[in-house]
C-alpha positions as CSV (number, residue, x, y, z in Angstrom):
1,M,14.9,3.6,70.9
2,K,18.6,3.4,70.0
3,H,21.1,4.9,72.4
4,D,24.3,6.6,71.4
5,S,26.9,4.3,73.0
6,R,30.0,5.8,71.4
7,L,31.3,7.3,74.8
8,S,31.0,3.9,76.4
9,S,32.7,2.2,73.4
10,V,35.5,4.8,73.4
11,L,36.1,4.2,77.1
12,H,36.2,0.5,76.5
13,A,38.6,0.8,73.6
14,L,40.9,3.3,75.4
15,L,41.1,1.0,78.5
16,H,42.1,-1.9,76.3
17,M,44.7,0.2,74.6
18,A,46.1,1.3,78.0
19,E,46.6,-2.3,79.0
20,H,48.1,-3.3,75.7
21,D,51.8,-3.1,74.9
22,G,52.1,-1.1,71.7
23,P,49.6,0.1,69.2
24,M,46.3,-1.8,68.6
25,T,44.8,-2.2,65.1
26,S,41.3,-1.2,64.3
27,E,40.6,-4.9,63.7
28,A,41.8,-5.9,67.2
29,L,39.8,-3.0,68.8
30,S,36.7,-4.0,66.7
31,Q,37.0,-7.5,68.3
32,C,37.1,-6.0,71.8
33,L,34.0,-3.9,71.0
34,N,32.2,-6.5,68.9
35,T,31.8,-4.0,66.0
36,N,33.1,-3.3,62.6
37,P,36.7,-2.0,62.1
38,V,35.3,0.9,60.0
39,V,33.3,2.1,63.1
40,V,36.5,2.0,65.1
41,R,38.5,3.9,62.5
42,R,35.8,6.6,62.3
43,T,35.6,7.0,66.0
44,M,39.3,6.9,66.6
45,G,39.6,9.5,63.9
46,L,37.6,11.9,66.1
47,L,39.9,11.2,69.0
48,R,43.0,11.7,66.8
49,K,41.6,15.1,65.7
50,A,41.2,16.0,69.4
51,G,44.9,15.0,70.0
52,L,44.0,12.1,72.3
53,V,45.2,9.2,70.2
54,K,47.8,8.7,67.4
55,S,47.8,6.2,64.6
56,D,50.9,4.5,63.1
57,R,50.9,3.0,59.6
58,G,52.6,-0.1,58.5
59,H,53.0,-3.7,59.7
60,A,53.5,-2.7,63.4
61,G,51.0,0.1,63.2
62,G,47.7,0.8,64.9
63,W,46.2,3.2,67.4
64,R,47.8,4.3,70.6
65,I,47.0,6.7,73.3
66,A,48.8,10.0,72.9
67,V,48.2,11.6,76.3
68,D,48.5,10.8,80.0
69,L,45.4,9.0,81.2
70,S,45.2,11.3,84.2
71,T,44.7,14.3,82.0
72,V,41.7,13.0,80.0
73,T,38.2,13.3,81.4
74,L,35.0,11.8,80.2
75,R,33.8,15.3,79.4
76,Q,36.7,15.8,77.0
77,L,35.9,12.5,75.3
78,H,32.2,13.5,75.1
79,E,33.3,16.7,73.4
80,A,35.7,14.9,71.0
81,L,32.7,12.7,69.9
82,G,30.8,15.9,68.9
83,E,28.8,16.2,72.1
84,P,26.1,13.7,71.2
85,A,22.7,14.2,72.9
86,I,22.8,13.1,76.5
87,F,19.1,12.2,76.7
88,A,17.0,10.2,74.3
89,V,13.9,12.1,75.4
90,G,12.8,15.5,74.3
91,N,10.0,17.8,73.4
92,R,7.2,16.6,71.1
93,N,7.4,19.9,69.1
94,E,10.2,22.4,69.4
95,R,8.1,25.5,68.4
96,P,4.5,24.8,69.4
97,E,1.7,27.3,69.0
98,C,-0.3,25.6,71.8
99,L,0.2,27.4,75.1
100,V,-0.1,24.1,77.0
101,E,2.8,22.6,75.0
102,Q,4.8,25.8,75.5
103,S,4.5,25.3,79.3
104,V,5.4,21.7,79.0
105,N,8.4,22.5,76.9
106,A,9.6,25.2,79.3
107,A,9.5,22.7,82.2
108,L,11.2,19.9,80.3
109,D,13.8,22.2,78.8
110,S,14.7,23.5,82.3
111,A,14.9,20.0,83.8
112,F,16.9,18.7,80.9
113,A,19.4,21.6,81.0
114,E,19.9,21.1,84.8
115,A,20.4,17.3,84.4
116,E,22.8,17.7,81.5
117,A,24.9,20.3,83.4
118,L,25.1,18.0,86.4
119,L,26.1,15.1,84.3
120,L,28.7,17.0,82.3
121,T,30.1,18.4,85.6
122,R,30.4,14.8,86.8
123,F,32.0,13.7,83.5
124,A,34.7,16.4,84.1
125,D,35.6,14.7,87.4
126,I,36.2,11.3,86.0
127,T,39.5,10.6,84.3
128,L,40.7,7.7,82.2
129,A,43.3,7.0,85.0
130,S,40.5,6.6,87.5
131,L,38.7,4.1,85.2
132,A,42.0,2.2,84.6
133,A,42.6,2.1,88.4
134,D,39.0,0.7,88.9
135,F,39.6,-1.9,86.3
136,A,42.9,-2.9,87.9
137,Q,41.2,-3.3,91.3
138,R,38.4,-5.4,89.8
139,Y,40.9,-7.5,87.9
140,A,43.1,-8.1,91.1
141,T,40.0,-9.0,93.1
142,M,38.9,-11.5,90.4
143,R,42.4,-13.0,90.2
144,A,42.5,-13.3,94.0
145,R,39.1,-15.1,94.1
146,K,40.2,-17.5,91.3
147,D,43.5,-18.2,93.1
148,N,41.7,-18.9,96.4
149,H,39.2,-21.1,94.5
150,D,42.0,-23.1,92.8
151,A,43.9,-23.6,96.1
């Protein structure tokens, strides 16, 4: 079953953009994400519509982040992407006549709703700035290990 990885891809792209001086082209971002530039443009267009990124045309153009990283949460990005389904599992039949299946659906719907609410609450607590700080820490640790190994 195919998972919707757009949120993960957007986070990946935005963190690359945050580390890059100046705008990044769709082509450069597509190389970071190992995808097609058209996919990047389509996805970035959703973020532009939400006011999270801007695009510049011309020779020195490309995509750039339009907001402070500390103000953007994973939940906002999830919403900007059209709130894709959180779970790949679901009910076998949405409107069953069978009473057994109605009971099963009621239990699953309740569990899915609780899990989704919990996940979206957690998404609201995670900012791009916190992800960027985590990346910076991991990078510093890797560099320190490499420097110690080379010494």
